[in-house]
C-alpha positions, -999 to +999 in steps of 0.1 A: +012-125-523+019-156-503-012-181-499-023-195-464-044-226-463-066-228-433-087-256-422-121-250-404-143-278-388-175-273-372-188-291-340-222-290-324-230-293-288-259-285-264-256-270-230-275-251-205-265-220-184-278-187-169-264-153-164-268-143-127-280-107-122-283-103-161-313-078-168-329-100-195-342-134-199-308-148-198-308-146-160-330-178-158-316-213-168-319-220-205-301-240-231-286-234-265-277-257-293-242-242-298-222-245-333-184-242-326-162-234-357-123-241-352-100-226-379-065-236-378-034-231-398+000-249-397+027-232-377+049-228-408+018-216-428+025-246-452+010-282-455+024-313-438+050-327-461+052-366-462+035-394-441-002-403-442-012-366-436+010-354-467-008-323-481-032-316-451-031-288-426-041-313-399-059-344-406-097-338-398-097-370-376-069-356-353-086-322-352-120-338-343-103-359-315-085-331-298-116-308-299-139-337-286-116-346-257-106-313-247-139-293-251-170-311-264-169-340-240-167-316-210-195-294-219-221-313-241-253-317-224-240-300-191-248-269-172-221-246-181-224-227-146-213-259-130-181-264-151-166-230-154-155-205-129-163-175-150-195-159-162-208-180-190-214-155-216-206-167-252-176-144-253-160-159-222-167-194-233-153-188-268-123-172-252-117-201-229-120-227-258-097-207-277-071-208-251-075-245-243-073-255-280-043-231-288-023-250-263-033-286-273-032-279-309+002-264-310+013-299-301+001-310-335+018-284-355-012-260-357-021-225-346-057-218-337-065-188-361-101-183-351-129-196-328-164-188-338-190-200-314-228-195-325-251-192-295-281-191-318-285-193-356-281-158-361-257-147-333-221-156-327-188-145-311-155-147-326-119-150-311-090-144-334-054-148-332-034-117-333 
């Protein structure tokens, strides 16, 4: 059986949101300390060969730069309803983050394997590739 090496990096951000017409407490403005897990694999399922990133899936610095620029800087300490045109459920947010990062990280030779978004310490959603 062939091995596949995956890389996961965790990001934290704080945001507020509300879910209009929701039957529970989430209909009112409230905030979360989100935890975002981004798992990637190289497009060829191997590691980088040669250069300063030899033996890596992607340099953690490069992954951090892309996720911070494309996601975290746009939503940290913001009201998500003011940013996104969709209902700001954890599922929709995670799906959007997956799509944004899938496009941007492909330029670095990696595929987004999974996005896991923790809304609370004991509740998360997951969007997976394929």
